[in-house]
C-alpha positions as CSV (number, residue, x, y, z in Angstrom):
1,M,0.0,0.0,0.0
2,Y,1.2,3.4,-0.9
3,E,0.2,6.6,0.9
4,L,0.6,10.0,-0.6
5,I,0.2,13.2,1.5
6,I,0.0,16.7,0.2
7,T,-0.7,20.0,1.9
8,D,-1.9,23.4,1.0
9,Y,-2.8,26.7,2.7
10,F,-5.6,29.3,2.3
11,S,-6.8,32.3,4.2
12,S,-10.5,33.1,4.8
13,A,-12.8,34.5,7.2
14,H,-15.9,33.0,9.0
15,Y,-18.1,33.3,12.0
16,L,-20.0,30.5,13.9
17,R,-23.8,31.1,14.0
18,E,-25.4,30.5,17.4
19,Y,-22.0,30.2,19.0
20,E,-21.8,31.9,22.3
21,G,-18.3,33.5,22.4
22,A,-15.7,35.2,20.4
23,C,-16.1,32.9,17.4
24,E,-19.6,34.2,16.8
25,K,-17.9,37.4,15.4
26,L,-16.3,37.6,12.0
27,H,-12.6,36.5,12.3
28,G,-10.1,34.9,10.0
29,H,-7.5,32.1,9.9
30,T,-4.8,30.9,7.6
31,W,-5.9,27.3,7.2
32,K,-3.6,24.5,6.5
33,V,-5.1,21.4,4.7
34,E,-3.4,18.0,4.5
35,I,-4.8,15.3,2.4
36,S,-3.9,11.6,2.6
37,I,-4.8,9.3,-0.3
38,S,-3.6,5.6,-0.9
39,G,-3.6,2.9,-3.4
40,E,-1.9,-0.4,-4.1
41,K,-0.9,-0.1,-7.7
42,L,1.6,2.2,-9.3
43,N,1.3,3.4,-12.9
44,K,3.7,2.8,-15.6
45,L,6.0,5.6,-14.4
46,G,6.0,4.1,-10.8
47,L,3.7,6.6,-9.4
48,L,0.4,6.4,-7.4
49,I,-0.5,9.7,-8.9
50,D,1.7,12.5,-10.0
51,F,2.2,14.9,-7.1
52,R,1.6,17.8,-9.5
53,E,-1.7,16.4,-10.4
54,A,-2.7,15.7,-6.8
55,K,-1.7,19.3,-5.7
56,S,-3.5,20.8,-8.5
57,K,-6.7,19.2,-7.5
58,L,-6.3,20.3,-3.8
59,K,-5.5,23.8,-5.2
60,E,-8.7,23.9,-7.1
61,L,-10.6,23.2,-3.9
62,T,-8.6,25.6,-1.6
63,D,-8.8,28.4,-4.1
64,R,-12.6,28.4,-3.8
65,W,-12.3,29.0,-0.1
66,D,-9.4,31.5,-0.3
67,H,-9.9,35.2,0.6
68,V,-13.7,34.9,1.1
69,C,-16.1,34.8,4.0
70,L,-16.9,31.2,4.1
71,N,-20.4,31.9,5.4
72,D,-21.3,33.4,2.1
73,L,-20.7,30.3,0.1
74,Q,-23.5,27.9,-0.8
75,E,-22.0,24.9,1.0
76,F,-22.1,26.9,4.4
77,K,-25.7,28.3,4.0
78,E,-27.1,25.4,6.1
79,C,-24.3,24.5,8.1
80,N,-21.6,26.4,10.0
81,P,-18.1,26.8,8.5
82,S,-16.6,25.0,11.4
83,T,-13.4,23.3,10.8
84,E,-15.1,19.9,11.4
85,N,-17.7,20.8,8.6
86,M,-14.8,22.1,6.3
87,A,-12.9,18.9,6.8
88,R,-15.8,16.7,5.8
89,L,-16.7,18.7,2.7
90,M,-13.0,18.8,1.6
91,F,-12.8,15.0,2.1
92,Q,-16.0,14.5,-0.1
93,N,-15.0,16.9,-2.7
94,F,-11.5,15.6,-3.2
95,R,-12.6,12.0,-3.2
96,E,-14.8,12.9,-6.2
97,M,-11.7,14.1,-8.2
98,L,-9.6,10.9,-7.6
99,P,-9.0,8.3,-10.4
100,D,-10.1,4.7,-9.9
101,G,-7.8,2.6,-7.7
102,I,-6.9,5.6,-5.3
103,S,-8.7,5.9,-2.1
104,M,-9.2,8.9,0.4
105,D,-7.6,8.2,3.8
106,Y,-8.2,11.4,5.6
107,V,-8.3,15.3,5.5
108,R,-6.8,17.3,8.3
109,I,-7.4,21.0,8.5
110,W,-5.6,23.2,10.9
111,E,-7.1,26.5,12.0
112,S,-4.2,27.5,14.0
113,E,-0.7,25.9,14.8
114,T,-2.2,24.1,17.8
115,A,-5.8,23.1,16.7
116,S,-6.9,20.8,13.9
117,V,-9.6,18.5,12.8
118,L,-9.0,15.1,11.1
119,Y,-11.9,13.6,9.1
120,R,-12.0,10.2,7.7
121,E,-14.8,7.9,6.7
């Protein structure tokens, strides 16, 4: 089994509806996203997937959340843009972009250097 891990960063603002405390106010983070994917078979070049291709797919997703207020996006109209919900949505969206034979392991999103959420199914 081969495991490939990539990371990216983006900055955005959000607020947590119905939260009692500072996070109910608009504030921002520089988020770090780590994605782990795996598979058993390598292609003819000896790669699970080209790092450039995997990073490009991740960048496509993080660019959508970069320099915006997450609450304004359709995916967060019904749920809070909590780190937990962000990790789940990132997992689901990235999984849809993967070729056959490659599985999603997890998504970890840091909202600070000392606080992160790991999501896996």
